[in-house]
BALOBA-1460 file (C-alpha; in Angstrom, 3 decimals):
// residues 338
<rec num="1" residu="m" x="30.571" y="-18.825" z="33.634"/>
<rec num="2" residu="k" x="28.944" y="-19.233" z="36.696"/>
<rec num="3" residu="l" x="25.001" y="-18.107" z="36.178"/>
<rec num="4" residu="t" x="23.573" y="-16.719" z="39.294"/>
<rec num="5" residu="k" x="20.389" y="-17.250" z="40.669"/>
<rec num="6" residu="r" x="19.888" y="-12.724" z="39.884"/>
<rec num="7" residu="f" x="21.492" y="-13.362" z="36.493"/>
<rec num="8" residu="i" x="18.970" y="-16.253" z="35.165"/>
<rec num="9" residu="i" x="16.096" y="-14.005" z="36.791"/>
<rec num="10" residu="s" x="17.029" y="-10.930" z="35.331"/>
<rec num="11" residu="s" x="17.630" y="-13.377" z="31.575"/>
<rec num="12" residu="t" x="14.097" y="-14.575" z="32.113"/>
<rec num="13" residu="l" x="12.571" y="-10.453" z="32.279"/>
<rec num="14" residu="a" x="13.772" y="-9.516" z="29.752"/>
<rec num="15" residu="i" x="13.152" y="-12.661" z="27.427"/>
<rec num="16" residu="l" x="9.392" y="-12.152" z="28.284"/>
<rec num="17" residu="l" x="9.330" y="-7.920" z="27.852"/>
<rec num="18" residu="a" x="10.747" y="-8.771" z="24.430"/>
<rec num="19" residu="i" x="8.502" y="-11.207" z="23.539"/>
<rec num="20" residu="f" x="6.086" y="-9.427" z="25.389"/>
<rec num="21" residu="l" x="7.035" y="-6.221" z="23.258"/>
<rec num="22" residu="s" x="7.238" y="-8.157" z="19.460"/>
<rec num="23" residu="f" x="3.602" y="-10.442" z="19.867"/>
<rec num="24" residu="y" x="1.180" y="-9.038" z="22.409"/>
<rec num="25" residu="q" x="-2.098" y="-7.295" z="19.794"/>
<rec num="26" residu="l" x="-2.702" y="-4.125" z="21.856"/>
<rec num="27" residu="p" x="-6.547" y="-3.173" z="20.933"/>
<rec num="28" residu="y" x="-5.168" y="-0.738" z="17.575"/>
<rec num="29" residu="y" x="-4.838" y="-1.248" z="13.915"/>
<rec num="30" residu="i" x="-1.804" y="-0.123" z="11.967"/>
<rec num="31" residu="y" x="-1.858" y="0.973" z="8.236"/>
<rec num="32" residu="k" x="1.206" y="1.458" z="6.398"/>
<rec num="33" residu="p" x="2.881" y="2.081" z="3.450"/>
<rec num="34" residu="g" x="2.329" y="-1.190" z="0.786"/>
<rec num="35" residu="e" x="3.185" y="-2.532" z="-2.626"/>
<rec num="36" residu="a" x="2.759" y="-0.983" z="-6.183"/>
<rec num="37" residu="d" x="2.567" y="-4.283" z="-8.111"/>
<rec num="38" residu="e" x="2.029" y="-5.047" z="-12.029"/>
<rec num="39" residu="l" x="-1.623" y="-5.677" z="-13.245"/>
<rec num="40" residu="n" x="-0.483" y="-7.854" z="-15.943"/>
<rec num="41" residu="p" x="0.007" y="-10.658" z="-14.363"/>
<rec num="42" residu="i" x="-3.400" y="-10.267" z="-11.866"/>
<rec num="43" residu="v" x="-5.194" y="-9.378" z="-15.318"/>
<rec num="44" residu="e" x="-5.213" y="-11.329" z="-18.268"/>
<rec num="45" residu="v" x="-7.926" y="-10.865" z="-21.174"/>
<rec num="46" residu="e" x="-7.633" y="-13.531" z="-23.753"/>
<rec num="47" residu="g" x="-5.566" y="-12.518" z="-27.058"/>
<rec num="48" residu="a" x="-4.766" y="-9.495" z="-24.698"/>
<rec num="49" residu="f" x="-2.213" y="-6.533" z="-27.086"/>
<rec num="50" residu="p" x="0.499" y="-6.014" z="-25.334"/>
<rec num="51" residu="s" x="2.270" y="-3.303" z="-24.091"/>
<rec num="52" residu="k" x="5.470" y="-2.441" z="-23.014"/>
<rec num="53" residu="g" x="5.077" y="-0.457" z="-19.468"/>
<rec num="54" residu="d" x="3.024" y="-1.510" z="-16.612"/>
<rec num="55" residu="m" x="-0.063" y="0.337" z="-15.000"/>
<rec num="56" residu="h" x="0.267" y="-1.244" z="-11.426"/>
<rec num="57" residu="l" x="-2.665" y="-1.999" z="-8.348"/>
<rec num="58" residu="v" x="-0.816" y="0.262" z="-5.291"/>
<rec num="59" residu="t" x="-1.734" y="-1.510" z="-1.907"/>
<rec num="60" residu="v" x="-2.018" y="-0.004" z="1.929"/>
<rec num="61" residu="k" x="-0.471" y="-2.926" z="4.720"/>
<rec num="62" residu="g" x="-2.820" y="-3.077" z="7.883"/>
<rec num="63" residu="g" x="-2.844" y="-6.007" z="10.633"/>
<rec num="64" residu="p" x="-3.144" y="-5.567" z="14.664"/>
<rec num="65" residu="a" x="-0.074" y="-4.014" z="16.594"/>
<rec num="66" residu="t" x="2.160" y="-4.879" z="19.333"/>
<rec num="67" residu="p" x="3.470" y="-2.117" z="21.215"/>
<rec num="68" residu="i" x="6.369" y="-2.030" z="19.339"/>
<rec num="69" residu="q" x="4.797" y="-1.687" z="16.094"/>
<rec num="70" residu="f" x="2.921" y="1.027" z="18.184"/>
<rec num="71" residu="l" x="5.534" y="2.843" z="19.571"/>
<rec num="72" residu="m" x="7.265" y="2.889" z="15.629"/>
<rec num="73" residu="a" x="4.200" y="4.376" z="14.016"/>
<rec num="74" residu="k" x="3.993" y="7.194" z="16.200"/>
<rec num="75" residu="i" x="7.426" y="7.785" z="14.839"/>
<rec num="76" residu="i" x="7.596" y="6.915" z="11.271"/>
<rec num="77" residu="p" x="6.180" y="9.441" z="8.904"/>
<rec num="78" residu="h" x="2.665" y="7.820" z="6.729"/>
<rec num="79" residu="q" x="1.887" y="5.377" z="9.922"/>
<rec num="80" residu="e" x="-1.335" y="5.322" z="10.648"/>
<rec num="81" residu="v" x="-2.661" y="4.218" z="14.069"/>
<rec num="82" residu="m" x="-5.907" y="3.276" z="14.114"/>
<rec num="83" residu="p" x="-9.163" y="1.699" z="17.502"/>
<rec num="84" residu="i" x="-9.272" y="-1.976" z="16.473"/>
<rec num="85" residu="e" x="-13.169" y="-1.459" z="16.508"/>
<rec num="86" residu="q" x="-12.959" y="1.785" z="13.933"/>
<rec num="87" residu="v" x="-11.448" y="-0.849" z="11.303"/>
<rec num="88" residu="i" x="-13.267" y="-4.248" z="12.445"/>
<rec num="89" residu="p" x="-16.596" y="-3.504" z="14.222"/>
<rec num="90" residu="k" x="-17.301" y="-6.081" z="17.839"/>
<rec num="91" residu="e" x="-20.029" y="-7.442" z="16.197"/>
<rec num="92" residu="i" x="-17.963" y="-8.180" z="13.250"/>
<rec num="93" residu="s" x="-15.607" y="-11.425" z="13.433"/>
<rec num="94" residu="d" x="-11.849" y="-11.671" z="11.424"/>
<rec num="95" residu="e" x="-14.042" y="-14.244" z="9.136"/>
<rec num="96" residu="e" x="-16.724" y="-11.782" z="8.079"/>
<rec num="97" residu="y" x="-14.710" y="-8.458" z="7.736"/>
<rec num="98" residu="f" x="-12.050" y="-10.962" z="5.426"/>
<rec num="99" residu="h" x="-14.891" y="-12.055" z="3.437"/>
<rec num="100" residu="a" x="-16.795" y="-8.459" z="3.216"/>
<rec num="101" residu="q" x="-13.703" y="-6.925" z="1.101"/>
<rec num="102" residu="l" x="-12.960" y="-10.165" z="-0.882"/>
<rec num="103" residu="l" x="-16.562" y="-9.624" z="-1.653"/>
<rec num="104" residu="m" x="-15.887" y="-6.118" z="-2.581"/>
<rec num="105" residu="m" x="-12.698" y="-6.599" z="-4.400"/>
<rec num="106" residu="e" x="-15.085" y="-8.418" z="-6.731"/>
<rec num="107" residu="n" x="-17.539" y="-5.960" z="-7.310"/>
<rec num="108" residu="s" x="-14.695" y="-3.693" z="-8.253"/>
<rec num="109" residu="q" x="-13.204" y="-5.689" z="-10.372"/>
<rec num="110" residu="e" x="-17.032" y="-6.573" z="-12.330"/>
<rec num="111" residu="a" x="-17.157" y="-2.462" z="-12.640"/>
<rec num="112" residu="s" x="-13.905" y="-2.493" z="-14.026"/>
<rec num="113" residu="i" x="-14.988" y="-5.029" z="-16.092"/>
<rec num="114" residu="m" x="-18.107" y="-3.201" z="-17.372"/>
<rec num="115" residu="v" x="-16.717" y="-0.183" z="-17.859"/>
<rec num="116" residu="a" x="-13.757" y="-1.481" z="-19.819"/>
<rec num="117" residu="y" x="-15.254" y="-3.318" z="-22.228"/>
<rec num="118" residu="e" x="-18.412" y="-0.696" z="-22.756"/>
<rec num="119" residu="e" x="-15.404" y="1.822" z="-23.852"/>
<rec num="120" residu="a" x="-13.276" y="-0.823" z="-25.791"/>
<rec num="121" residu="d" x="-17.190" y="-1.667" z="-27.613"/>
<rec num="122" residu="k" x="-16.747" y="-5.514" z="-26.545"/>
<rec num="123" residu="e" x="-19.521" y="-7.744" z="-26.057"/>
<rec num="124" residu="i" x="-21.050" y="-7.819" z="-22.412"/>
<rec num="125" residu="d" x="-24.304" y="-9.963" z="-20.736"/>
<rec num="126" residu="i" x="-25.007" y="-9.855" z="-17.001"/>
<rec num="127" residu="e" x="-27.108" y="-12.058" z="-15.329"/>
<rec num="128" residu="y" x="-28.126" y="-11.062" z="-11.820"/>
<rec num="129" residu="d" x="-28.509" y="-13.184" z="-8.847"/>
<rec num="130" residu="g" x="-29.822" y="-10.908" z="-6.122"/>
<rec num="131" residu="i" x="-27.958" y="-9.582" z="-3.173"/>
<rec num="132" residu="y" x="-25.210" y="-10.669" z="-0.706"/>
<rec num="133" residu="v" x="-25.550" y="-9.495" z="2.633"/>
<rec num="134" residu="v" x="-22.060" y="-8.732" z="3.582"/>
<rec num="135" residu="s" x="-22.365" y="-7.738" z="7.152"/>
<rec num="136" residu="v" x="-25.275" y="-7.098" z="10.381"/>
<rec num="137" residu="m" x="-25.181" y="-4.322" z="12.240"/>
<rec num="138" residu="e" x="-25.456" y="-5.497" z="15.923"/>
<rec num="139" residu="n" x="-28.539" y="-4.031" z="17.594"/>
<rec num="140" residu="m" x="-30.036" y="-3.269" z="14.397"/>
<rec num="141" residu="p" x="-33.442" y="-4.866" z="13.147"/>
<rec num="142" residu="a" x="-31.367" y="-7.894" z="10.665"/>
<rec num="143" residu="d" x="-29.729" y="-8.488" z="14.528"/>
<rec num="144" residu="g" x="-30.806" y="-12.372" z="13.926"/>
<rec num="145" residu="i" x="-32.506" y="-12.232" z="11.425"/>
<rec num="146" residu="l" x="-30.173" y="-12.321" z="8.736"/>
<rec num="147" residu="e" x="-26.611" y="-13.579" z="8.402"/>
<rec num="148" residu="p" x="-23.560" y="-12.530" z="6.423"/>
<rec num="149" residu="g" x="-23.921" y="-14.315" z="3.265"/>
<rec num="150" residu="d" x="-27.486" y="-14.291" z="3.268"/>
<rec num="151" residu="r" x="-28.520" y="-14.104" z="-0.732"/>
<rec num="152" residu="i" x="-31.519" y="-11.484" z="-1.015"/>
<rec num="153" residu="v" x="-33.181" y="-12.442" z="-4.059"/>
<rec num="154" residu="g" x="-36.672" y="-10.461" z="-3.418"/>
<rec num="155" residu="v" x="-38.922" y="-8.010" z="-0.570"/>
<rec num="156" residu="d" x="-42.115" y="-8.598" z="-0.309"/>
<rec num="157" residu="d" x="-42.989" y="-10.431" z="-3.411"/>
<rec num="158" residu="t" x="-41.176" y="-7.958" z="-5.577"/>
<rec num="159" residu="e" x="-37.473" y="-9.365" z="-7.095"/>
<rec num="160" residu="i" x="-34.792" y="-8.156" z="-6.319"/>
<rec num="161" residu="k" x="-32.131" y="-8.356" z="-8.780"/>
<rec num="162" residu="e" x="-28.952" y="-5.150" z="-6.911"/>
<rec num="163" residu="a" x="-28.398" y="-3.507" z="-3.995"/>
<rec num="164" residu="d" x="-30.466" y="-0.070" z="-5.890"/>
<rec num="165" residu="d" x="-33.238" y="-2.431" z="-6.349"/>
<rec num="166" residu="l" x="-33.982" y="-3.158" z="-2.500"/>
<rec num="167" residu="i" x="-32.368" y="0.447" z="-1.551"/>
<rec num="168" residu="r" x="-34.876" y="2.376" z="-3.471"/>
<rec num="169" residu="y" x="-37.778" y="-0.021" z="-2.074"/>
<rec num="170" residu="i" x="-37.084" y="1.094" z="1.485"/>
<rec num="171" residu="e" x="-36.622" y="5.168" z="0.572"/>
<rec num="172" residu="k" x="-40.752" y="4.570" z="-0.102"/>
<rec num="173" residu="k" x="-40.805" y="3.081" z="2.995"/>
<rec num="174" residu="q" x="-41.585" y="4.440" z="7.099"/>
<rec num="175" residu="v" x="-40.499" y="3.525" z="10.339"/>
<rec num="176" residu="d" x="-42.055" y="0.178" z="11.501"/>
<rec num="177" residu="d" x="-42.543" y="-0.465" z="8.519"/>
<rec num="178" residu="k" x="-42.389" y="-4.568" z="8.093"/>
<rec num="179" residu="l" x="-40.096" y="-6.150" z="5.229"/>
<rec num="180" residu="t" x="-40.752" y="-9.785" z="4.403"/>
<rec num="181" residu="l" x="-37.763" y="-10.688" z="2.568"/>
<rec num="182" residu="d" x="-36.639" y="-13.603" z="0.112"/>
<rec num="183" residu="i" x="-33.316" y="-14.960" z="1.219"/>
<rec num="184" residu="i" x="-31.312" y="-17.966" z="0.027"/>
<rec num="185" residu="r" x="-28.781" y="-19.149" z="2.700"/>
<rec num="186" residu="e" x="-26.862" y="-22.436" z="2.257"/>
<rec num="187" residu="d" x="-28.718" y="-23.335" z="-0.882"/>
<rec num="188" residu="k" x="-32.042" y="-23.357" z="1.096"/>
<rec num="189" residu="s" x="-34.643" y="-20.415" z="0.653"/>
<rec num="190" residu="l" x="-36.258" y="-19.070" z="3.179"/>
<rec num="191" residu="t" x="-38.308" y="-15.936" z="4.444"/>
<rec num="192" residu="k" x="-37.339" y="-13.704" z="6.572"/>
<rec num="193" residu="d" x="-39.973" y="-10.654" z="8.046"/>
<rec num="194" residu="v" x="-37.611" y="-7.513" z="9.227"/>
<rec num="195" residu="e" x="-39.006" y="-3.841" z="10.986"/>
<rec num="196" residu="l" x="-37.951" y="-0.863" z="9.642"/>
<rec num="197" residu="e" x="-35.872" y="1.362" z="11.540"/>
<rec num="198" residu="q" x="-34.687" y="4.964" z="11.439"/>
<rec num="199" residu="l" x="-30.867" y="4.253" z="11.636"/>
<rec num="200" residu="s" x="-29.591" y="8.257" z="11.804"/>
<rec num="201" residu="e" x="-30.029" y="11.602" z="13.224"/>
<rec num="202" residu="e" x="-31.155" y="12.492" z="9.263"/>
<rec num="203" residu="g" x="-33.704" y="10.356" z="9.103"/>
<rec num="204" residu="k" x="-32.540" y="7.793" z="7.424"/>
<rec num="205" residu="i" x="-34.138" y="4.602" z="7.651"/>
<rec num="206" residu="g" x="-33.357" y="0.715" z="7.197"/>
<rec num="207" residu="i" x="-32.834" y="-3.180" z="8.443"/>
<rec num="208" residu="g" x="-28.875" y="-2.293" z="9.372"/>
<rec num="209" residu="i" x="-27.192" y="-4.508" z="6.796"/>
<rec num="210" residu="k" x="-24.037" y="-3.877" z="4.210"/>
<rec num="211" residu="l" x="-24.777" y="-5.355" z="0.745"/>
<rec num="212" residu="v" x="-23.611" y="-5.548" z="-2.593"/>
<rec num="213" residu="t" x="-24.942" y="-7.002" z="-5.203"/>
<rec num="214" residu="d" x="-24.462" y="-10.236" z="-6.790"/>
<rec num="215" residu="r" x="-24.167" y="-10.135" z="-10.600"/>
<rec num="216" residu="h" x="-22.274" y="-12.274" z="-12.943"/>
<rec num="217" residu="v" x="-21.026" y="-10.262" z="-16.231"/>
<rec num="218" residu="n" x="-19.941" y="-12.489" z="-19.672"/>
<rec num="219" residu="v" x="-17.654" y="-10.464" z="-21.691"/>
<rec num="220" residu="t" x="-15.906" y="-11.696" z="-25.097"/>
<rec num="221" residu="p" x="-12.888" y="-12.163" z="-25.265"/>
<rec num="222" residu="k" x="-12.933" y="-13.594" z="-21.779"/>
<rec num="223" residu="v" x="-11.057" y="-12.011" z="-18.668"/>
<rec num="224" residu="n" x="-9.450" y="-13.368" z="-15.366"/>
<rec num="225" residu="f" x="-8.320" y="-12.341" z="-12.424"/>
<rec num="226" residu="s" x="-5.793" y="-13.618" z="-10.023"/>
<rec num="227" residu="s" x="-5.214" y="-10.939" z="-7.571"/>
<rec num="228" residu="g" x="-5.311" y="-13.709" z="-4.349"/>
<rec num="229" residu="n" x="-6.324" y="-12.615" z="-0.817"/>
<rec num="230" residu="i" x="-6.328" y="-8.744" z="-1.995"/>
<rec num="231" residu="g" x="-9.676" y="-7.700" z="-0.804"/>
<rec num="232" residu="g" x="-10.675" y="-3.678" z="-1.299"/>
<rec num="233" residu="p" x="-13.096" y="-1.957" z="-4.104"/>
<rec num="234" residu="s" x="-9.589" y="0.260" z="-4.913"/>
<rec num="235" residu="a" x="-8.010" y="-1.128" z="-7.188"/>
<rec num="236" residu="g" x="-10.902" y="-0.756" z="-9.685"/>
<rec num="237" residu="l" x="-9.800" y="2.545" z="-11.696"/>
<rec num="238" residu="m" x="-5.936" y="0.223" z="-12.161"/>
<rec num="239" residu="f" x="-8.531" y="-2.471" z="-13.369"/>
<rec num="240" residu="a" x="-10.254" y="-0.374" z="-15.861"/>
<rec num="241" residu="l" x="-6.944" y="0.546" z="-17.470"/>
<rec num="242" residu="e" x="-4.912" y="-2.321" z="-17.356"/>
<rec num="243" residu="i" x="-8.483" y="-4.660" z="-18.470"/>
<rec num="244" residu="y" x="-8.687" y="-1.781" z="-21.689"/>
<rec num="245" residu="d" x="-5.005" y="-1.403" z="-22.755"/>
<rec num="246" residu="q" x="-4.873" y="-5.627" z="-23.133"/>
<rec num="247" residu="l" x="-8.041" y="-4.964" z="-24.989"/>
<rec num="248" residu="t" x="-6.933" y="-2.653" z="-27.490"/>
<rec num="249" residu="e" x="-4.002" y="-2.634" z="-29.843"/>
<rec num="250" residu="e" x="-2.725" y="0.754" z="-28.663"/>
<rec num="251" residu="d" x="-0.495" y="0.442" z="-26.365"/>
<rec num="252" residu="l" x="-1.580" y="2.738" z="-23.316"/>
<rec num="253" residu="t" x="1.847" y="2.852" z="-21.079"/>
<rec num="254" residu="g" x="3.609" y="4.123" z="-23.714"/>
<rec num="255" residu="g" x="6.624" y="1.983" z="-21.828"/>
<rec num="256" residu="l" x="5.766" y="3.846" z="-18.408"/>
<rec num="257" residu="n" x="5.090" y="3.006" z="-14.992"/>
<rec num="258" residu="i" x="1.560" y="3.629" z="-13.823"/>
<rec num="259" residu="a" x="0.311" y="4.011" z="-10.996"/>
<rec num="260" residu="g" x="-3.275" y="4.884" z="-9.094"/>
<rec num="261" residu="t" x="-6.185" y="4.153" z="-7.060"/>
<rec num="262" residu="g" x="-9.637" y="4.768" z="-6.926"/>
<rec num="263" residu="e" x="-12.944" y="2.696" z="-6.461"/>
<rec num="264" residu="i" x="-14.954" y="3.448" z="-9.736"/>
<rec num="265" residu="d" x="-18.467" y="2.593" z="-9.733"/>
<rec num="266" residu="y" x="-20.274" y="0.993" z="-13.462"/>
<rec num="267" residu="e" x="-20.739" y="4.567" z="-14.659"/>
<rec num="268" residu="g" x="-16.766" y="4.911" z="-14.656"/>
<rec num="269" residu="n" x="-17.250" y="7.787" z="-12.118"/>
<rec num="270" residu="v" x="-14.035" y="7.086" z="-9.687"/>
<rec num="271" residu="h" x="-15.081" y="7.468" z="-5.987"/>
<rec num="272" residu="r" x="-12.335" y="8.286" z="-3.065"/>
<rec num="273" residu="i" x="-10.585" y="6.083" z="-0.998"/>
<rec num="274" residu="g" x="-8.367" y="5.456" z="2.133"/>
<rec num="275" residu="g" x="-4.927" y="5.595" z="2.968"/>
<rec num="276" residu="v" x="-3.530" y="7.254" z="-0.531"/>
<rec num="277" residu="d" x="-1.012" y="8.879" z="1.107"/>
<rec num="278" residu="k" x="0.393" y="6.030" z="1.666"/>
<rec num="279" residu="k" x="-0.403" y="4.645" z="-1.873"/>
<rec num="280" residu="v" x="2.178" y="6.905" z="-3.520"/>
<rec num="281" residu="i" x="5.139" y="5.978" z="-1.149"/>
<rec num="282" residu="a" x="4.330" y="2.324" z="-2.164"/>
<rec num="283" residu="a" x="3.845" y="3.464" z="-6.190"/>
<rec num="284" residu="h" x="7.572" y="5.912" z="-5.475"/>
<rec num="285" residu="r" x="9.207" y="3.118" z="-4.010"/>
<rec num="286" residu="k" x="8.611" y="0.806" z="-7.079"/>
<rec num="287" residu="g" x="9.713" y="3.754" z="-9.529"/>
<rec num="288" residu="c" x="6.438" y="5.107" z="-10.940"/>
<rec num="289" residu="d" x="6.254" y="7.901" z="-13.331"/>
<rec num="290" residu="i" x="2.569" y="8.264" z="-12.716"/>
<rec num="291" residu="f" x="-0.013" y="7.735" z="-10.134"/>
<rec num="292" residu="f" x="-4.389" y="8.867" z="-10.262"/>
<rec num="293" residu="a" x="-5.595" y="9.774" z="-8.184"/>
<rec num="294" residu="a" x="-9.521" y="10.826" z="-7.544"/>
<rec num="295" residu="n" x="-10.457" y="14.622" z="-7.547"/>
<rec num="296" residu="e" x="-13.742" y="14.943" z="-5.664"/>
<rec num="297" residu="n" x="-14.588" y="17.517" z="-8.288"/>
<rec num="298" residu="g" x="-11.874" y="19.437" z="-6.909"/>
<rec num="299" residu="k" x="-12.752" y="19.140" z="-2.648"/>
<rec num="300" residu="k" x="-10.277" y="20.836" z="-0.356"/>
<rec num="301" residu="d" x="-8.476" y="17.579" z="0.729"/>
<rec num="302" residu="s" x="-9.507" y="15.341" z="-1.947"/>
<rec num="303" residu="n" x="-7.395" y="12.329" z="-3.064"/>
<rec num="304" residu="y" x="-5.436" y="14.089" z="-5.248"/>
<rec num="305" residu="a" x="-4.766" y="16.965" z="-3.040"/>
<rec num="306" residu="v" x="-3.322" y="14.040" z="-0.201"/>
<rec num="307" residu="a" x="-1.147" y="12.255" z="-3.066"/>
<rec num="308" residu="k" x="0.186" y="15.565" z="-4.245"/>
<rec num="309" residu="q" x="1.064" y="17.021" z="-0.660"/>
<rec num="310" residu="t" x="2.442" y="13.692" z="0.081"/>
<rec num="311" residu="a" x="3.981" y="13.824" z="-3.772"/>
<rec num="312" residu="e" x="5.878" y="16.554" z="-2.537"/>
<rec num="313" residu="e" x="6.747" y="15.522" z="1.308"/>
<rec num="314" residu="i" x="8.593" y="12.738" z="-0.327"/>
<rec num="315" residu="d" x="10.562" y="14.853" z="-3.568"/>
<rec num="316" residu="t" x="9.452" y="12.548" z="-6.009"/>
<rec num="317" residu="d" x="9.035" y="12.689" z="-9.613"/>
<rec num="318" residu="m" x="6.270" y="11.036" z="-10.213"/>
<rec num="319" residu="k" x="3.377" y="12.935" z="-11.737"/>
<rec num="320" residu="i" x="0.281" y="13.450" z="-9.324"/>
<rec num="321" residu="i" x="-3.054" y="13.902" z="-11.885"/>
<rec num="322" residu="p" x="-6.641" y="14.184" z="-10.371"/>
<rec num="323" residu="v" x="-9.306" y="12.710" z="-12.369"/>
<rec num="324" residu="d" x="-12.803" y="12.013" z="-11.537"/>
<rec num="325" residu="t" x="-13.642" y="9.707" z="-14.175"/>
<rec num="326" residu="f" x="-12.218" y="6.979" z="-16.168"/>
<rec num="327" residu="e" x="-12.811" y="9.136" z="-19.005"/>
<rec num="328" residu="e" x="-10.334" y="11.439" z="-17.877"/>
<rec num="329" residu="a" x="-7.637" y="9.111" z="-17.402"/>
<rec num="330" residu="l" x="-7.987" y="7.312" z="-20.348"/>
<rec num="331" residu="t" x="-7.880" y="10.737" z="-22.229"/>
<rec num="332" residu="y" x="-4.820" y="11.653" z="-20.310"/>
<rec num="333" residu="l" x="-3.089" y="8.312" z="-21.066"/>
<rec num="334" residu="k" x="-3.861" y="8.678" z="-24.567"/>
<rec num="335" residu="e" x="-2.945" y="12.161" z="-25.383"/>
<rec num="336" residu="l" x="0.777" y="11.390" z="-23.754"/>
<rec num="337" residu="e" x="3.882" y="11.767" z="-25.907"/>
<rec num="338" residu="k" x="5.131" y="8.619" z="-26.956"/>
């Protein structure tokens, strides 16, 4: 076959167009249903009691959009397109964002351990090591003074053990007051001065940082997590249920596949998370029987309301259960007919 100049040019342009459509990254981020992974291999309590069924951690897949992915996300239900700056602010690098997600996952695991071990009446010991700076907001007082990864251990000669200590301290201050922060950066002790500014129209003051408490929870029996690169706080409720199930002789699962989502705090309250519709779809595809979602005290557009609507749209037999606390989820599972 004789190749003409026109054919060669047309073929080259077609290849270049295909490459552009498939690989060029647009300034958008796409979220879609992820996976519903069994938690038993991820959470391991020493001397765990076995269960016939499984608890599941449900994820959302996300990534930068190519032109083809952008067009498909506009057509396929339950795929969400967001401007990338709403996902990863310009002042935060991809590495800082990823690190922040892992820190939130670590915090979630610690909260779930606390809640589950306390409920199971097991031994817990907590060591506080200050608070980690997750990110620094651009053009805010801390910009250029603090860095992601800094550990704040004191303010104005007062020891800081957890994030709430600093938040409560700042609430008593006024705009233009100066804070002297004791920090640890790369194993070096430093002192930094930062002035407080008004951060919102509601009058909230601060220095423009996001932070998490650096604590170590020591428990007996020991528990280990193998969550890999999964980030964010939304697995808290399911971690707590899985840990409690392994700690106690009663089989909470009753042979069922149980999924759910919701950030959990140290008091056992279950909080709203993003992408619940996508997580319902992931759990349905896995064949789960039950899905827990944050009820948000009956709020109209709660995670539970969105999850229930999504379940109806995809015509699943999976039961959607509203919960505001770990206790409510635990009670529901204990009262299941087994």
